[in-house]
N, C-alpha and C positions, 0 to 999 in steps of 0.2 A: 881395602880401605880400613883403617883402624880408627875408631872413634875414641879419643883419649879423654875427652871431657865427659865426666860422669853426669848422667841425668839423675834426677831424683827418683823417677819411676819409669820402668820399662813395662809396657803392656803387650802381651802376646794375643793378637786377635783384634780385628777391626769390625766386629759386628755391632749391633745396637748397644750391648752392654759395654764393650770396650771403648767405643767412641764416646758414650756418655760419661764413662769413668774419666777419660782423658780431659773432657771439658770441665768436669767437677774438680779434678785435681789442679788443672791450670787456674781455675778460679780462685783457689786458695794459695796460689803463688808457686806451685811446684812445676818443675820442668818435666815433660813427658815425651817419651818416644814410643810410638806404636809400631809393632812389627806384624805384618800381615802376609800370609803365604800367597794369597791370590794376587796376580798382577793387576787385576782390575776389580774394583769393589762393585758387585752387583748383588743386591739383596734378593734372595730367593723367597718364595712364598707369594701370597696375594695380599690380603688385608690384615689389619691388626687392630685390636681394640686397646685403647689407652684409658684405663680407669683412673679416677682422681689420684690414687696413691702414686701412680707413675707420672701422670700429666703434671702434677704439682712440681715434681723434680725438674722436668724440662722447662716449665714456665719460669722457675727460679733461676735456671741457667740462661735466661734471656731469650728463649726460643718461642715465647708466646705468639709474637706477631707472625712468625713463619708457620706455626701450627694453625693459626687462624686461616691462612691461605690454603693449606693443603688438606685440612681435616674437616670433618663434619661432626657436629654435636647432635646426635640423635635425641629425640624427645623421650623415647621409651624403649623398653625391652619387653616383648611379649613372649610368653611361654605357653606352649600347647602341644597336643599330640601330633605326631607326624601324619596320622591317618585321617585327620579332619582339620577344618579351618577354624575350629572353635579355640577360644583362648581361656586358659586356666587362670592366669594372673598377668598383670602388667606392672612392670617396675618403672616408675617415672625417672628416667636418667637425668633429666635436667634438674629435677628437684633433688636428686641424689648429689649431683655436682654442687648445687647451691649449699646443701647441708655440709659438705666436706670442703668447700672453698677451693675447688679445682675442677676443671672440666672433665667430662666423659666424652672421649673422641673416638671416631673410627676413621681409618685412612689406609692407604697402601703402604706396605712395608718399605717398598723402594723409595717412596716419597719421604718417609721418615729418615731413612738412611741418607738421602741426599741432603736434607736439612742438617743432620749431624755432621756430615762430611764437610759441608760448606763452612760450618762453624769451626770445625777442627782446623781446616786449612787457613782460616783467617787468624787463628790464635798464634801469636809469636812464641808461645811457650810449648807448642806441640809440634813434633816432627812425625810425619806419617811415612813409613817405609814399606812399600808393597813389594810383592815378589820375593819375600825372604822368609825363611823358616828357621826357627830356633832349633838347632841340632843338639846342642848340649850347653849346660851352664853350671857354674859353681856358685854356691851361696855361702856366705859367712856372716858374722856379726858386722863386718865392714860393708856388706852389700852383695851385689850380684854381678858376675861377669858372664855374658852369654855370647856364644858363637853362632852366627847365623849364616846360612848358605843362600846365595842368590840364585836366580834362574840360570845364570851363566857360570854357576859353580864357584863363584868367588866366596871367600869366607870373610865376614866382617865381625869385629868384636865390639860389643856394647857393654858399657859399665853403667850401673845404676845402684841406687841405694835399696831398691826393692823391685821385685818382679811380680806382676799380676797376670795370672793365667785366665784370659777371657777367650780361650781358644775352643770353646764349644764342647759338645758331647764327648768327642773322642780326644779330650785334652791330653797333650803331651806333658803338660806341667803338673797335672794332678798327682802322679806318683811321688813327686818330690815333696809334697806336704804330708806324706804318710797316709794318703787316702787310697786304700786298696779297693774301694768300691768300683764296680764295673757296670756300665749300663746294660740293661737287659730289655729285649723286645717284649712288649706287653701283649702282642697279638692283635693290636688295633692299628689301623691306618687312617690318616687324615687325608681326604681327597679335597683339593683346593682348586678353585677356578675363579676367573673374573669374566663375567658375562656382560657385554655392552648393553646398556639400558634399552637401546633401540632394537636389540635382538631378543628381548623377552617375548615369549610366544603369546599369541592370542590377545595382544594389546594389554597384557598384565603390566601395571604401572610399578615402577621401582619406588617404594615408599621411602623417601629420603628422611623420614622422621622416625624410623623404627629399626631396631635390631630384633630379629625373630629367631627363637630357639624352638625347634620341633623335635619331640622325643619319640623314639620308636623302639622296637624290640631289637636289642643288640646293635643299636645305631642311633645317631641323632644328626640333625642338620642345623647349621647356623647361617643366616643370611643378613647382610646389611649393606647399605650403599657406601661407595667410596668415590672420590673425585666429585664430590657434591652431586651425587646421583647419576654420574655418567656411566658408572659400572655397578653391577651387583656382585658383591663378594660372596662366594658360596664355599662353605666348609661342610663336608659330609664325612662323619667318622663312623667306621664300621669295622667289624672283625675281619682280619685277613682270611682268605679262603683256606690257605694251608698254614695257619698260624702255628700249629704244633711243630711243623717241620722247620719253621723259620725262627725259632726261639733264639738261636745264637747268631743270626745274620747281622751283618754290620753295614748294610746299605742304608742310605739316608733318604734319598728320594728318587723317583723314577716316573716316567709317563704312565698314566693309567688308561686302561681300555674301558670305555663307557659300559660295555657289556657286563663288567664285573660289579657294577652298581645296580644290576637288575633287581636283586632281592630288596635293596633299600628303596628303590623307585617303586617297586610293587606295593610297598607299605604306604607310600605317600598319597595324600589326597590329590585329586586330579590337577589342580592349578600348580601345585608345587612339583608334581611329577613332570608336568610339561616344561617347567623351568629347568629341572635337572636334565631332561632329555635334550634340551636346547644347547647344552654345553658341548662344544666340539673338542676341547682339549683340557684334560685333567692332569694335575701333577700330584703324585701320591707321596706322602711322608710317613715313614714308619715311626710309630710312637714308642719311645724308650722311657724307662723309669730307672731310678737309682736312689738308694737311701742317702740321706744327707749325712755326710761324715766330715772328716777334718777339712777345714777350709783355709788353714794357714799353718805355716811352720817357719819360724825364724823370719826372714825377710822375703818370703814367698807366700802369696795368697791366691785364692781362686775367686772367680766371679761368674755369675750366670750359669749357663748349662754346664760349664766345666765343673761346677760345684754341686748343682742341684737341678737337674732337668725337672720341669714341672709339667705334668700332663695338662692338655688344653681344656679341661672340663670346667675351668673357672676363668679362662682367657687371661692367665697371669704369668705366662712364661717370660715374655719380654718385660713385663711390669716389675717382676721380682729382680731381674737383672738391673733394671734402672734404679730400683731401691738400693741394691748392692752398691752401685756406683756412688750414690749419695752418702750412704753410711761410711763407705771407705774413705771418702774425702773428709768427712767430719771427724772420723777417728784420727786421721793423720793431721788434721788441723789442730787437734787437741795437744799434740806434742810440739806445736809451733816450729815445724821445720827442722827439729833436732833429729838428724839422721841416725844418731845412736839409739833413738827410741822408736824407730819405725817398726821394729819387730814387736814391741809392746803394743803399738797402735794396731797392727795387723791382727794380733791375738785378740784384742778387744773387738775388732770388726768381726772376726770369725765367730766369736761367742754370740754376739748380737744377731748375726745373720743366720746362724744355724737354727736358733730358736724360731725365728720368723719363717724360714724356708720349710722347716719341719711342719709347722702349723698349716701353711698354705698347701704343701704336698699332701698332707693328710686330708684336708678338706676337698682337694681336687680328686683324690682317689675315691672319696666318699660320693662325690657327685657322679663319678663314672659309673658306679653301681646303680645309683638312683636313675640316671638318665637312661640306662640300657636295660633296665629290669623288664621282665615279661609278665604277662597275665598269670595270676590275679594280683600280683604285687603292684601293678600299675594303678589299680583302684585306690590303694592306700596312698601311694605317692601323689597321685593327682589330687586326692582329697587334702593332703597336707599342703600342697601348693595353693589350692583354693582358699584354705583357711588362713594361711599366712598372709596372702594378699600383698599389696604394695608395702604397707606399713611393717608387716612382719618380716618381709625380705630385707627391707632397709635396716631394720634392727639386727637381723641375723648376720648381715655382712658389714656391720659398722666397723668391726675390728679390721676388716680387710681394706675397704675403701677409705676409711678414716685414718689410715696410717699417715703419720706426718714425719716423725723422725725417730730413729732408734735411740738417740742420745737424750 
């Protein structure tokens, strides 16, 4: 099948960033085709935090009512040591949301993708083509022509005025924008699980009003409720046992053996240790990093992890991809649908997002060191957290959560 009618935008990848970009672009009147290699869209992972900078974008896309149904707005974030139940500081998330004019939400990644997919499928200006992989493409000032292979080895041709690579960490689009950066394994792994609330041990209640961050030596744990308290989302980040030997590995996720969390569990205070022991099935994600480099060249641009994977020490990976989608649409709106100026718009988008992504990446890497430091440096870290308190933390991260628009 040959598609002769050129679209305005071709997007490679139907993850959270790609789907959000399609909705944002359709909102400004552009025609979009999304090409996704997977035949069925099933979001991996467990829970996700949507801070005001990201939630604002989704609400403005008209998804607020759907988010109200699937998401929880926790009242606070508590920070404390892994080894005890004491709290160093509490950040009032609902007050944070009120200050920045957008909610702070926690939910299942699969539920968010479902909402985005439903909106995409309802849009008359978006086509979603699954089970297709972009094998090669040519880009010029006139646009992009891409050849895609289907699961039955048929080749389809797609013409568009611009191509957006939202195809993740191992992006096939990245080299075409002159981005020679390659993801590298950091040595850390994120262990993720969803524990049904009725399976929490010893009658421990799932606090539907709180996100909990517990800091340990070379590790940390994050817990928060999803599905309105029906599940407890658990993320445990620790250094891989054989990290040095795995520096060049390219695997993304695999099932985890609970015994490999033994060192982390041994650090945890009893109630939290019991929760971690109650998990029967873990999925492990290798954490990769990559410097922020070129994000656009001509009529081709990158978005999300394809451009700038963000370590999860600020819960901003998906949020920054959602911001990318918003800025992309606004830059293209500025050229008023003039296809001859799409390259100009993408260059502006890249410049704006490089600056933002570098700042978030730097802050996340800084948090990684602070979260996982050992004694005696923990004494200074904990004292800083106590002295900052709620007010200090809200001021410190105003630049992050208060983001509204790049333009």
